[in-house]
Backbone bond lengths (Angstrom), bond angles and torsions (degrees), N, CA, C in turn:
res aa  C-N    CA-C-N  psi(-1)  N-CA   C-N-CA  omega(-1)  CA-C   N-CA-C  phi
1 M - - - 1.448 - - 1.481 108.03 -
2 A 1.364 112.06 131.90 1.492 119.22 -171.04 1.590 107.45 -67.98
3 N 1.407 121.15 -48.24 1.319 124.23 -176.83 1.618 109.82 -112.34
4 K 1.323 117.86 150.59 1.421 124.06 171.81 1.479 111.80 -73.31
5 V 1.364 117.17 -28.94 1.474 123.42 -173.61 1.552 108.55 -131.60
6 A 1.436 111.86 133.02 1.476 122.05 170.94 1.520 111.02 -102.06
7 I 1.342 112.68 144.88 1.503 117.78 -176.18 1.546 108.49 -103.38
8 V 1.320 117.16 130.79 1.459 121.34 171.67 1.604 107.69 -117.76
9 T 1.290 119.01 137.72 1.475 122.25 166.26 1.565 107.95 -148.25
10 D 1.258 114.75 -169.21 1.578 120.14 179.81 1.495 110.47 -119.92
11 T 1.271 115.06 175.73 1.510 118.15 -171.49 1.496 110.55 -76.72
12 T 1.271 119.67 -6.36 1.517 120.53 174.55 1.505 114.89 -63.33
13 A 1.461 110.44 -14.91 1.492 118.74 -174.20 1.490 112.92 -76.31
14 C 1.308 117.05 -10.06 1.439 119.15 176.61 1.665 116.74 57.39
15 I 1.268 115.08 32.81 1.428 117.41 -178.50 1.520 112.20 -88.38
16 P 1.318 118.02 134.24 1.481 126.97 -176.00 1.551 106.13 -60.25
17 R 1.324 114.74 139.08 1.482 121.80 -175.95 1.504 110.42 -56.05
18 E 1.302 121.14 -37.18 1.509 121.69 -178.76 1.552 111.67 -63.70
19 Q 1.291 114.29 -33.69 1.462 118.23 -178.42 1.451 109.32 -81.15
20 V 1.276 121.63 -36.01 1.499 123.71 166.10 1.453 113.99 -45.78
21 E 1.316 110.48 -52.59 1.564 120.59 -175.87 1.597 106.52 -66.24
22 Q 1.307 113.58 -48.06 1.416 118.90 -170.07 1.574 109.76 -57.09
23 Y 1.337 116.90 -43.85 1.444 123.70 -179.09 1.537 111.75 -99.36
24 A 1.197 119.25 14.71 1.531 123.20 175.04 1.591 108.16 47.09
25 I 1.340 113.35 48.99 1.533 118.10 -179.21 1.604 105.99 -80.68
26 E 1.233 116.05 134.91 1.479 117.72 177.39 1.470 107.35 -90.83
27 L 1.415 118.72 118.41 1.459 122.63 -175.79 1.472 108.95 -105.66
28 V 1.446 113.84 121.93 1.456 119.85 174.27 1.632 109.91 -83.57
29 P 1.328 123.03 112.97 1.473 125.49 -176.58 1.485 106.86 -70.55
30 I 1.393 115.46 140.87 1.483 119.10 169.45 1.484 106.10 -101.78
31 D 1.293 117.07 144.64 1.415 124.98 -177.20 1.532 110.38 -83.35
32 V 1.314 113.64 130.16 1.519 120.95 171.38 1.447 110.24 -108.24
33 I 1.268 124.26 123.52 1.452 131.27 -173.43 1.469 116.44 -107.97
34 F 1.245 117.74 109.64 1.400 124.54 177.66 1.596 110.87 -105.47
35 G 1.367 116.07 99.81 1.529 114.76 -169.19 1.480 111.83 61.43
36 D 1.408 108.08 -123.71 1.526 113.29 -175.37 1.588 110.08 -99.13
37 K 1.336 114.62 10.87 1.423 117.05 -179.40 1.556 109.47 -106.93
38 V 1.328 115.73 140.04 1.507 122.54 -179.15 1.483 110.24 -122.10
39 Y 1.361 108.73 125.76 1.575 115.30 -177.66 1.504 109.00 -117.26
40 R 1.333 117.97 130.93 1.444 116.65 174.93 1.550 105.25 -82.77
41 D 1.262 115.74 126.15 1.484 128.81 178.98 1.533 108.23 -50.96
42 G 1.336 118.30 120.92 1.426 122.99 174.22 1.626 115.90 83.83
43 I 1.369 113.38 -9.74 1.401 121.75 -176.98 1.528 111.31 -112.00
44 D 1.316 114.95 -56.16 1.511 124.62 -179.09 1.540 111.58 -93.25
45 I 1.293 112.43 -24.28 1.481 117.38 -176.49 1.552 114.46 -143.75
46 T 1.350 118.34 136.15 1.427 119.22 -178.44 1.601 103.76 -92.48
47 P 1.334 111.18 164.72 1.545 113.85 176.51 1.528 114.15 -59.13
48 A 1.334 120.81 -38.78 1.328 123.62 173.97 1.431 119.47 -60.96
49 E 1.373 113.22 -43.16 1.515 117.51 168.97 1.451 114.67 -59.64
50 F 1.327 115.60 -41.03 1.430 120.70 179.63 1.450 112.74 -58.69
51 Y 1.309 118.01 -56.06 1.507 124.49 -179.69 1.466 112.45 -54.84
52 A 1.396 117.89 -38.56 1.373 119.27 -179.43 1.570 110.62 -67.17
53 L 1.278 115.80 -37.37 1.501 121.05 173.16 1.533 114.91 -69.65
54 L 1.241 112.11 -28.47 1.629 120.57 -176.92 1.548 103.88 -68.88
55 K 1.352 111.75 -47.56 1.551 118.07 -170.53 1.594 102.45 -59.50
56 Q 1.353 125.16 -34.53 1.375 123.73 -165.40 1.587 106.86 -98.31
57 A 1.334 116.52 -8.79 1.490 117.66 -170.07 1.642 106.82 -73.13
58 D 1.389 110.65 135.75 1.502 116.29 168.31 1.482 114.29 -77.49
59 T 1.328 120.64 -36.02 1.413 123.65 177.59 1.629 106.82 -121.78
60 L 1.304 112.18 139.67 1.397 116.39 -175.98 1.540 113.35 -64.29
61 P 1.407 111.52 144.67 1.541 112.66 173.85 1.427 112.76 -70.42
62 T 1.308 119.98 166.52 1.452 125.53 174.32 1.545 110.86 -113.47
63 T 1.270 113.60 169.26 1.464 114.18 174.30 1.444 112.25 -126.90
64 S 1.353 120.77 159.00 1.509 121.85 -178.96 1.540 106.35 -148.41
65 G 1.306 117.53 114.05 1.488 119.50 -177.33 1.451 107.39 -142.09
66 S 1.362 123.04 26.47 1.472 119.62 -168.50 1.394 109.24 -113.35
67 L 1.417 124.24 25.15 1.483 122.52 174.41 1.451 109.88 -98.44
68 P 1.301 113.84 146.27 1.518 114.58 177.89 1.529 117.03 -79.62
69 G 1.324 117.04 -14.42 1.528 123.43 176.66 1.480 115.05 -45.81
70 P 1.310 116.43 -60.83 1.584 119.54 179.91 1.538 111.73 -55.34
71 F 1.309 118.46 -36.61 1.533 119.66 -179.87 1.549 108.70 -71.97
72 V 1.311 116.55 -37.68 1.463 116.09 172.58 1.449 114.96 -54.69
73 E 1.424 118.24 -45.67 1.407 128.34 -176.66 1.571 103.73 -64.37
74 A 1.296 117.78 -48.29 1.487 121.83 -173.91 1.604 105.55 -62.68
75 Y 1.274 120.97 -43.52 1.446 124.37 178.91 1.564 112.14 -59.80
76 R 1.317 112.82 -42.64 1.576 119.69 177.82 1.566 105.95 -56.92
77 K 1.411 113.36 -53.26 1.435 111.19 -175.21 1.470 113.91 -64.82
78 A 1.384 115.38 -39.44 1.519 121.65 179.85 1.504 110.62 -56.43
79 S 1.410 115.01 -41.46 1.446 120.81 -173.99 1.599 111.23 -61.98
80 Q 1.358 114.35 -25.53 1.485 112.56 -178.12 1.602 113.25 -71.92
81 R 1.351 111.16 -12.40 1.471 112.29 179.42 1.550 113.43 -113.10
82 A 1.256 117.08 -15.23 1.536 118.39 -176.90 1.541 109.98 -150.17
83 S 1.345 110.73 156.72 1.503 119.40 -179.51 1.500 115.01 -84.09
84 S 1.420 111.15 -19.30 1.363 119.13 -179.74 1.574 110.48 -124.27
85 I 1.282 117.84 156.32 1.448 122.99 -177.05 1.477 110.23 -138.84
86 L 1.332 120.36 131.97 1.421 126.35 172.40 1.480 108.96 -113.33
87 C 1.305 120.43 119.49 1.425 120.38 176.80 1.553 109.71 -113.15
88 I 1.281 116.42 120.92 1.394 121.75 -177.31 1.601 110.02 -106.95
89 T 1.297 118.93 120.26 1.426 120.98 -175.79 1.570 109.48 -119.39
90 I 1.324 113.73 163.22 1.487 125.03 169.53 1.557 110.13 -60.37
91 S 1.366 118.66 146.92 1.382 119.79 178.43 1.446 122.28 -50.38
92 A 1.305 121.96 139.18 1.398 124.53 -179.88 1.678 111.05 -59.43
93 K 1.276 115.90 -19.76 1.427 121.00 172.94 1.560 112.02 -61.99
94 F 1.338 114.37 -29.76 1.544 118.48 -174.43 1.503 107.77 -95.97
95 S 1.351 120.24 -34.42 1.437 125.03 -166.04 1.594 115.20 -153.46
96 G 1.292 109.33 171.08 1.572 114.81 179.98 1.529 106.05 -92.85
97 M 1.323 119.86 -0.53 1.395 117.86 -173.57 1.527 119.41 -59.52
98 F 1.323 119.09 -34.71 1.483 125.69 173.53 1.407 109.49 -57.75
99 N 1.387 120.21 -47.22 1.515 124.13 176.65 1.385 113.26 -59.59
100 S 1.361 113.88 -44.04 1.562 122.63 -174.46 1.548 104.06 -65.61
101 A 1.328 120.49 -37.20 1.491 122.03 -174.12 1.442 108.47 -73.94
102 Q 1.343 119.69 -32.87 1.506 125.62 174.07 1.466 109.00 -64.51
103 L 1.363 117.16 -48.77 1.378 122.35 -175.70 1.462 113.49 -60.69
104 A 1.333 114.78 -35.96 1.508 125.21 178.01 1.487 111.69 -59.17
105 I 1.412 115.97 -37.04 1.407 117.84 176.72 1.574 112.83 -58.92
106 E 1.356 115.39 -45.99 1.475 117.76 176.88 1.555 111.93 -62.09
107 M 1.305 114.17 -36.20 1.562 115.02 -179.95 1.526 114.88 -74.19
108 T 1.381 114.80 -10.00 1.461 114.44 -179.72 1.620 112.19 -111.99
109 K 1.300 110.74 5.11 1.484 110.70 -174.22 1.574 120.05 -62.48
110 E 1.359 110.05 -27.09 1.519 116.20 -176.27 1.605 110.09 -81.76
111 D 1.339 115.80 -37.68 1.467 116.52 -179.18 1.540 115.39 -95.25
112 L 1.314 113.62 -9.82 1.434 116.52 179.23 1.623 110.29 -118.65
113 T 1.259 106.06 53.77 1.614 111.61 -179.16 1.535 113.64 -75.98
114 G 1.250 113.21 130.79 1.517 117.04 -177.22 1.530 110.17 98.76
115 V 1.395 118.71 -8.30 1.366 122.51 -179.65 1.470 112.67 -100.18
116 V 1.323 119.76 113.51 1.477 129.48 178.27 1.494 112.84 -76.24
117 I 1.406 119.19 116.28 1.479 116.07 176.71 1.532 106.99 -119.29
118 E 1.346 113.05 139.40 1.426 118.73 174.29 1.512 105.96 -130.05
119 V 1.439 110.20 141.14 1.545 117.05 177.29 1.522 109.10 -115.09
120 L 1.314 115.00 126.62 1.445 122.53 179.03 1.472 112.64 -109.53
121 E 1.275 114.84 127.32 1.507 116.73 -177.23 1.601 105.95 -89.71
122 C 1.300 113.91 124.91 1.515 115.78 -174.58 1.533 107.71 -89.66
123 T 1.317 111.64 142.73 1.548 120.63 -172.26 1.541 105.77 -88.71
124 T 1.327 117.44 -22.62 1.450 119.50 175.20 1.452 110.32 -102.78
125 A 1.442 116.74 -172.14 1.415 118.44 -176.97 1.515 114.34 -143.07
126 A 1.352 117.61 -179.47 1.370 120.38 173.01 1.625 115.40 48.07
127 V 1.274 121.12 -131.53 1.489 120.73 -178.52 1.537 109.67 -73.22
128 G 1.297 120.29 -14.34 1.515 123.45 168.86 1.537 107.66 -60.13
129 Q 1.401 111.35 -51.50 1.453 116.31 178.38 1.489 108.45 -63.99
130 G 1.176 124.38 -37.19 1.457 130.98 173.20 1.555 112.76 -49.02
131 L 1.415 113.89 -52.05 1.389 113.72 -179.76 1.594 112.73 -62.14
132 V 1.325 114.97 -41.29 1.412 123.78 172.39 1.577 110.78 -50.24
133 V 1.316 112.55 -55.05 1.483 118.42 -179.79 1.618 112.38 -56.31
134 L 1.323 110.38 -50.00 1.467 119.74 178.14 1.484 116.13 -55.50
135 A 1.433 114.90 -43.37 1.459 118.00 172.38 1.481 115.68 -61.68
136 A 1.370 115.75 -39.69 1.480 121.07 176.16 1.457 108.17 -61.65
137 A 1.283 121.12 -48.03 1.459 128.13 -177.12 1.409 110.65 -57.61
138 K 1.280 118.56 -48.98 1.447 124.34 178.83 1.528 112.39 -62.55
139 A 1.370 118.72 -40.77 1.412 121.27 172.40 1.493 113.79 -60.51
140 A 1.431 115.28 -40.24 1.486 117.06 175.13 1.543 114.47 -66.70
141 A 1.319 112.90 -35.15 1.533 118.18 179.85 1.519 110.94 -65.49
142 S 1.437 115.62 -29.12 1.495 121.41 176.05 1.466 114.42 -76.82
143 G 1.271 113.49 0.02 1.609 116.13 179.55 1.557 112.92 91.33
144 K 1.248 119.41 12.60 1.531 116.68 -179.92 1.558 107.96 -73.46
145 N 1.324 111.18 155.20 1.474 113.62 172.81 1.532 118.93 -86.24
146 L 1.330 118.70 177.77 1.509 120.16 -175.78 1.537 114.27 -49.91
147 A 1.360 115.51 -51.00 1.472 121.62 -175.68 1.553 108.01 -61.54
148 E 1.355 120.41 -43.91 1.460 123.70 178.26 1.569 111.94 -63.84
149 V 1.336 115.20 -42.05 1.486 119.13 177.42 1.493 113.24 -60.62
150 V 1.406 112.75 -45.67 1.449 117.03 177.54 1.526 114.31 -61.16
151 D 1.387 117.61 -39.68 1.404 125.68 178.15 1.614 105.72 -60.26
152 T 1.359 118.38 -45.56 1.465 119.17 178.46 1.568 115.52 -60.49
153 A 1.307 110.75 -40.09 1.481 118.28 -176.19 1.585 106.55 -68.76
154 R 1.308 116.44 -44.10 1.565 121.48 -177.54 1.564 106.32 -64.18
155 S 1.385 115.45 -38.88 1.491 115.97 -173.78 1.501 107.10 -68.84
156 V 1.337 121.59 -46.16 1.391 120.52 -179.36 1.563 112.57 -65.64
157 M 1.331 114.23 -40.32 1.421 119.06 173.30 1.582 116.77 -52.91
158 Q 1.241 114.90 -32.71 1.529 119.59 176.38 1.539 110.67 -76.90
159 R 1.309 116.85 -22.33 1.454 118.67 -176.94 1.469 117.12 -103.16
160 V 1.300 118.52 -15.50 1.451 125.13 -172.00 1.532 109.90 -73.21
161 N 1.229 116.57 139.72 1.452 124.90 175.02 1.531 109.89 -119.41
162 L 1.354 114.52 140.43 1.568 117.70 -179.95 1.529 103.81 -132.24
163 F 1.366 114.43 123.49 1.566 118.73 170.81 1.428 105.35 -133.69
164 A 1.398 112.85 148.87 1.442 119.32 179.77 1.504 106.30 -150.95
165 T 1.380 113.76 159.16 1.418 121.71 171.37 1.472 111.05 -121.73
166 L 1.380 116.94 142.91 1.458 122.41 174.82 1.549 108.38 -95.35
167 D 1.330 110.83 144.49 1.504 117.73 173.97 1.492 111.57 -81.87
168 T 1.354 118.60 -24.03 1.449 119.38 -175.28 1.628 104.71 -160.50
169 L 1.303 112.23 147.75 1.479 120.59 170.50 1.541 114.78 -89.36
170 H 1.408 115.86 1.73 1.452 123.00 -174.19 1.571 111.31 -49.81
171 Y 1.380 110.29 -48.70 1.529 118.02 -168.39 1.563 106.26 -75.82
172 L 1.281 119.85 -36.78 1.498 121.02 176.37 1.544 110.91 -61.40
173 V 1.289 117.59 -41.68 1.438 119.77 176.15 1.445 112.31 -66.83
174 K 1.299 121.75 -45.98 1.431 129.53 172.42 1.457 113.46 -47.83
175 G 1.334 115.02 -44.61 1.439 117.70 178.23 1.519 116.54 -88.19
176 G 1.362 119.66 8.07 1.372 124.44 171.36 1.517 112.44 83.68
177 R 1.239 119.44 9.16 1.515 122.92 -174.84 1.534 113.22 -90.83
178 V 1.291 117.96 -11.02 1.552 123.02 -177.15 1.571 107.16 -142.01
179 P 1.293 118.64 124.24 1.469 118.68 176.32 1.623 117.09 -55.20
180 K 1.263 115.77 137.39 1.463 121.67 -179.81 1.503 112.01 -45.83
181 A 1.322 118.33 -45.97 1.417 121.55 -176.22 1.503 112.30 -55.45
182 A 1.437 115.35 -46.02 1.338 121.70 -176.95 1.635 109.37 -64.24
183 A 1.297 121.25 -35.31 1.446 124.39 178.97 1.543 107.39 -72.82
184 L 1.401 116.47 -41.13 1.484 117.22 179.10 1.578 110.40 -62.41
185 A 1.340 119.15 -41.86 1.411 119.93 176.77 1.486 107.73 -63.55
186 S 1.277 122.33 -45.04 1.530 122.83 -176.54 1.402 112.73 -59.64
187 S 1.362 116.94 -43.30 1.520 123.30 -179.59 1.473 115.25 -66.89
188 L 1.401 110.80 -35.14 1.571 115.36 175.24 1.483 109.27 -71.46
189 L 1.206 119.87 -38.96 1.586 123.25 178.15 1.544 110.63 -87.41
190 K 1.334 116.59 1.29 1.491 116.54 178.99 1.551 112.99 57.20
191 I 1.360 117.10 43.24 1.457 117.96 -173.74 1.561 108.75 -88.15
192 K 1.317 110.74 138.58 1.560 117.66 169.87 1.538 109.13 -116.23
193 P 1.410 112.93 101.14 1.423 116.95 -176.42 1.584 114.99 -66.94
194 I 1.276 118.59 139.29 1.413 126.19 173.48 1.504 111.97 -101.72
195 F 1.256 120.92 130.38 1.604 118.08 179.96 1.472 106.28 -136.93
196 T 1.359 109.78 171.06 1.359 120.29 -175.60 1.559 107.99 -136.03
197 V 1.298 119.25 156.12 1.455 121.97 171.73 1.527 111.34 -118.69
198 S 1.378 115.53 121.58 1.439 117.14 174.25 1.465 110.83 -150.05
199 D 1.299 118.14 154.85 1.482 124.96 -175.34 1.569 106.90 45.33
200 G 1.352 118.36 43.04 1.488 118.58 167.14 1.534 109.61 77.06
201 E 1.292 122.51 16.24 1.440 123.53 -179.07 1.453 112.26 -138.81
202 A 1.324 118.58 154.66 1.438 122.28 174.55 1.540 109.80 -96.87
203 H 1.320 119.55 135.44 1.542 128.67 -170.64 1.631 104.64 -128.73
204 P 1.343 112.88 128.74 1.455 114.57 171.93 1.617 105.61 -72.40
205 V 1.331 114.67 138.80 1.500 122.10 177.21 1.611 107.60 -102.48
206 T 1.300 117.04 -60.13 1.477 117.53 -175.75 1.630 103.64 -159.34
207 N 1.456 108.50 179.83 1.390 115.75 175.15 1.578 106.06 -124.72
208 V 1.288 113.93 144.83 1.525 121.94 169.89 1.456 107.75 -126.39
209 R 1.413 110.05 170.16 1.513 113.18 -177.66 1.505 118.77 -103.35
210 T 1.404 113.94 -13.82 1.426 117.39 -177.73 1.565 110.78 -138.92
211 N 1.357 116.75 163.31 1.384 118.20 177.51 1.576 111.49 -64.80
212 P 1.417 118.63 -45.75 1.371 117.64 178.47 1.539 112.09 -63.36
213 G 1.330 118.94 -28.68 1.425 125.03 177.55 1.648 107.61 -66.05
214 A 1.307 110.01 -38.23 1.524 113.14 -177.54 1.454 109.16 -69.92
215 M 1.371 116.84 -36.23 1.467 118.05 178.66 1.540 112.76 -62.74
216 K 1.235 112.75 -48.74 1.433 123.97 177.73 1.513 112.79 -51.36
217 R 1.440 116.62 -48.36 1.405 123.46 179.01 1.473 109.46 -68.15
218 L 1.261 120.65 -38.41 1.510 122.12 176.76 1.507 110.73 -60.10
219 L 1.443 118.20 -43.00 1.391 118.21 179.36 1.524 113.50 -68.97
220 K 1.390 116.96 -30.41 1.427 124.95 179.34 1.692 104.13 -61.66
221 I 1.385 114.03 -52.05 1.329 118.60 -175.74 1.635 110.42 -60.87
222 M 1.318 114.05 -41.61 1.572 115.30 173.22 1.376 114.09 -54.53
223 G 1.351 117.50 -45.90 1.418 125.60 177.91 1.564 115.49 -53.21
224 Q 1.392 110.77 -35.38 1.400 113.80 -179.14 1.573 112.26 -80.81
225 K 1.339 114.82 -22.41 1.493 120.42 -170.18 1.552 113.98 -97.88
226 V 1.369 112.72 -28.12 1.475 118.06 -173.12 1.603 106.92 -73.39
227 V 1.393 113.13 136.60 1.392 120.49 -178.28 1.529 105.04 -93.30
228 K 1.438 112.25 120.04 1.469 118.60 -174.47 1.510 110.13 -67.67
229 G 1.266 114.11 143.88 1.526 119.06 174.23 1.542 112.64 88.08
230 Q 1.331 113.27 -7.52 1.565 115.52 176.42 1.521 112.95 -109.29
231 P 1.250 121.26 147.57 1.480 122.30 178.17 1.459 111.21 -52.44
232 L 1.369 118.08 142.31 1.481 121.95 -179.91 1.513 103.19 -112.37
233 H 1.436 113.38 137.31 1.407 124.89 172.65 1.532 102.98 -114.62
234 A 1.333 111.38 133.89 1.507 110.03 -176.93 1.536 106.78 -153.44
235 A 1.246 117.02 150.64 1.452 126.16 173.45 1.432 116.05 -139.60
236 V 1.314 119.21 137.02 1.423 122.68 179.57 1.594 107.94 -106.15
237 M 1.371 116.72 129.16 1.496 120.08 178.85 1.551 104.87 -116.44
238 H 1.463 107.65 148.64 1.451 111.91 177.16 1.508 107.66 -143.72
239 A 1.318 113.97 157.14 1.511 121.96 175.76 1.518 105.76 -111.29
240 D 1.303 124.47 91.90 1.438 130.32 172.17 1.670 103.94 60.89
241 A 1.278 112.26 46.14 1.515 113.46 177.16 1.504 108.56 -145.20
242 L 1.292 119.83 50.86 1.460 126.27 -173.65 1.524 111.70 -55.02
243 D 1.330 120.02 -53.53 1.397 125.09 178.55 1.595 112.06 -44.30
244 R 1.338 113.13 -52.06 1.427 118.49 -178.46 1.563 113.53 -64.77
245 A 1.382 109.63 -34.39 1.518 119.13 -178.81 1.510 106.78 -67.89
246 I 1.315 121.05 -42.95 1.414 125.37 176.80 1.545 112.60 -60.26
247 A 1.336 115.35 -45.63 1.424 123.78 -179.68 1.567 107.28 -58.89
248 F 1.391 114.66 -47.27 1.424 116.96 -175.10 1.431 111.72 -72.33
249 R 1.410 121.19 -34.34 1.432 122.65 175.18 1.569 112.16 -60.92
250 N 1.298 115.84 -38.77 1.434 121.62 177.11 1.469 113.61 -65.99
251 Q 1.334 115.53 -35.84 1.480 117.95 174.89 1.453 112.63 -66.43
252 I 1.326 117.58 -44.05 1.519 124.34 175.42 1.555 107.54 -58.49
253 S 1.260 117.67 -51.07 1.470 117.87 -177.69 1.522 113.14 -60.79
254 S 1.281 122.21 -34.79 1.389 120.51 -178.16 1.599 112.08 -80.67
255 R 1.295 111.67 -22.11 1.484 110.29 178.79 1.491 116.01 -96.57
256 F 1.257 118.79 -22.92 1.507 123.83 -176.38 1.512 108.96 -124.62
257 D 1.415 111.53 152.53 1.481 120.92 178.32 1.494 107.57 -86.52
258 C 1.270 120.76 94.56 1.360 118.43 -177.44 1.562 119.22 -94.80
259 A 1.328 115.61 127.27 1.498 118.66 173.35 1.487 109.83 -78.64
260 E 1.272 118.29 -21.32 1.447 121.03 -177.80 1.567 109.71 -152.34
261 L 1.319 117.89 124.63 1.433 118.31 -177.58 1.490 110.76 -148.81
262 F 1.256 122.27 115.49 1.571 119.59 179.16 1.543 108.17 -142.94
263 I 1.387 107.97 167.22 1.496 118.58 178.27 1.547 105.70 -105.10
264 T 1.304 115.84 142.61 1.462 119.69 170.25 1.491 110.64 -143.77
265 E 1.397 113.74 169.40 1.530 113.28 -173.32 1.538 106.51 -98.22
266 F 1.254 120.98 146.12 1.469 127.58 175.67 1.473 104.00 -72.62
267 T 1.393 116.57 125.50 1.380 128.03 -174.65 1.642 108.79 -59.72
268 P 1.253 113.69 132.58 1.567 119.62 168.77 1.450 115.18 -45.57
269 V 1.388 118.59 -30.83 1.469 121.53 -175.74 1.471 106.46 -66.21
270 M 1.305 122.19 -32.64 1.411 119.93 177.37 1.608 114.58 -95.77
271 G 1.312 106.52 -26.96 1.451 111.83 176.27 1.510 115.40 -63.29
272 V 1.233 113.85 -23.82 1.575 119.09 171.31 1.503 111.62 -45.85
273 H 1.441 114.29 -46.06 1.404 120.99 -179.29 1.512 119.29 -80.38
274 T 1.254 113.42 -35.04 1.415 124.97 -178.39 1.453 124.39 -89.92
275 G 1.413 112.47 -24.02 1.446 124.45 -178.36 1.627 108.61 69.26
276 P 1.336 117.82 -178.77 1.479 119.20 -173.00 1.521 107.72 -81.47
277 G 1.401 112.37 165.77 1.516 120.08 -178.13 1.473 117.68 92.25
278 V 1.351 115.02 5.19 1.432 121.09 174.11 1.559 104.81 -68.75
279 I 1.349 115.15 136.34 1.496 123.85 167.07 1.519 105.12 -129.76
280 G 1.439 112.41 133.35 1.518 116.67 173.35 1.355 113.38 -144.86
281 V 1.302 119.50 174.95 1.505 127.49 -178.35 1.652 105.34 -144.15
282 A 1.229 110.98 130.77 1.511 117.20 169.37 1.536 104.15 -119.55
283 F 1.370 113.86 143.86 1.460 118.32 -179.66 1.465 114.38 -160.26
284 Y 1.352 119.71 154.83 1.475 120.58 165.29 1.415 108.07 -150.47
285 S 1.297 114.40 156.81 1.520 129.11 177.55 1.473 110.29 -93.49
286 G 1.457 115.18 145.31 1.427 116.86 173.60 1.460 110.35 102.47
287 D 1.406 119.75 172.33 1.404 122.31 178.61 1.488 114.61 -85.65
């Protein structure tokens, strides 16, 4: 076996396909449901295809990712390569996936004897979770054992920041997550909300009036949070806004000394609630 530890996560982590393959990460797909059609995120539908459908949809799609079956399958696959498995899921405050991942351990006890499985609940989300998963996967690839890989994941989780801006509140209103009055006020004032995710919850940070203004504010926030003299790991995520994501990545690259910097697509699982046009950044300082 190449690694002592195999890593499992779900498609909300927004990890680029090439990195999933490079580190042999087992990805549990979340179902996106448009009417009577069910698509497995990243398998049956790409983010670009999803956002094209979303723009035309009269009623919002729904998501389903709270069954233990896909985790059972992922654990079985991962056990063929390693004797220990670390599964990192989105916070239980957002989804039932943490509980499903735990339940799947019970369901595999008889046929995966001798395999140690640990589930870690991530306090960040989206590509913030992706950076935690990648740090764990790199630690596993370097030969570290389960306890050391868990320590790495926890260490990054405590340091990672995730900030994002919404292009519109239309989809949050449509999904019943924001009152219509708030959306009406924001559209009249042309407000672009900036939010963060920490301790497993989303928190509003500030509002800006334009997309360029939002990028400027995100860069300013990064400047306040980045630890000078330490390597910076960063990832830009976007929902059907690649041109803006590239421009933002270039701004980050010219302003900060990045040990790691990549662009990824905002998972459809979360895009259901936010709609297209989301731009975000996750980052942490140190090794």
